[in-house]
N, C-alpha and C positions, 0 to 999 in steps of 0.2 A: 504494500500500500504506500501511497505517496503521502508525504508530510505536507499537506496543504492546509492553510489557515481557513477556517470556516467563516463565511460572510455573516453569520448570525450575530456575533458581538458588534460588528460595525452597524448593522441594521438597528440593533437595540439602542446603541448610543445615538444614532441619527434620529430615531423615533423619540427618544427621551428629550433630545435638544429641541426638536420641532414642537413637541408637546409643551415644553417649558416656555418656548417663545410665544406660542399661541395663548397660553395662560397669562403671561405677563402683558401681552398686547390687549387682551380682553379686559384685564384689570385697569389698564391705563385709559382705554377708550370708554369704559363704563363708569369711571370715577366722575362724580359731580364737580363742577367748577367751584373753587373756593370764593370766587368773587361774585357769586350769584346775587347775594344780598349784602351790600357793604355795611349796612347798619340796621340791625333789627329794631333799634330804638330811635331811628331818625325822625319819625313822625311825632314823638312825644315832646311836649313842651310844657312850660309852666308860666302862667301870667299872674302869679301870686303877688300879693302886696308884701312888701318887706315887713318883717316883724322885729320886735325889739330884741336886743342881744340877750342871750341866756344869762339868768341871774340878775338882770337889771330890774329896777323898780317898775319900769314900764311893762316888762314881761310879766311880772307878778300881778300887776293891775289887769292885764289882759286875761290871765288865768282866773283871777277873782271874778271878773265880769262874766266870763264863760260859765263859771260855776253858778253864779247868781242867776243868770238867764236860764240855765238848765233847771235850777230849783224852782224858778217862777213859772216854768212851763213854756217859756219863750223859745222859739227856734230861730236860729240865725243861719244863713248859708255858710257852708264850710269855707275857711280861708284858702285852703289848698285844693282847688278843684282841678282835676285833670281835664284838659280841653283839647 
């Protein structure tokens, strides 16, 4: 018998490389674009009035007024409305 190398290992290597190339290209083509939505929060904004600094007498007065209005049953629109 002749000592001839079998073509099966070459075919197996070629098939493996082709399969890997197809898998990689399918992953690249099927991947969604990262720039599809640049900012999910782009439409959010706030037109709130400025409030007093934390810990200031004016802030304490605002809190006291809110509590008094709540206890008296008065309702006032929220200061921070999302629009």
